[in-house]
Phi, psi and omega in degrees: 000140180275131173250178183298328181293321179294320181293320180290324177294321178295320179291328178288328178292331182236077183288342181286348179262143174295154185301323182291329183275343182292116178085004180241143178282140181285128178266153176077029178287186179118222185242148175237158179293138179253214182290152174259131176221170182248140181202178178241095186296321180293319178297318180295320179300310183285333175292317178293319177298321179294320179291316181290330183290355177299322183293312174296328179296319178297316178296319179293322178296325179293327178285322186279324191305317185298331186253007182298319181299322180294326180295317185279343179267005179292155183290326179222170179295321180296319177294324177296320178291326177291335182283347180276122179281166183301313182295334177285328174296317178297317179296324177294324176295318178297318178295324180288334181289330183298310176295334176295314178298315180296320179294319178293322176298316179295317180300312181289334175295324181275330189249334185284127177288156177294136179241144179285127179236131178257130178274159177243135181236152177299143179292123180294340177284345181264051182268127183298335178294339178281348181272353181290000000 
């Protein structure tokens, strides 16, 4: 059981905390509203997807590159399509997705109106140092 001497000793060990907070859990923690700013969320989504999609594009180009000459030197279009392996079809789909992401980012940059976005910041009252 805590007596008054233990509580005062605890408060003396942590002078940076107010007396009421020493030894008590902070109530009402979580997130609080931060600054309000304006942005284009769809444009930002597709711009980030376009930037990140560079890595799959590089891998897909590495898969497709060795056989491109064989496709174009085929006698007919049908023979050229038959020369494409399954993994190269998948790589071509990955390569085609990159300009789609970039095009959608450009489209939403031009057409999406600015929207008010409120940021969330950690609650300053929910500081772990207050739990000591």
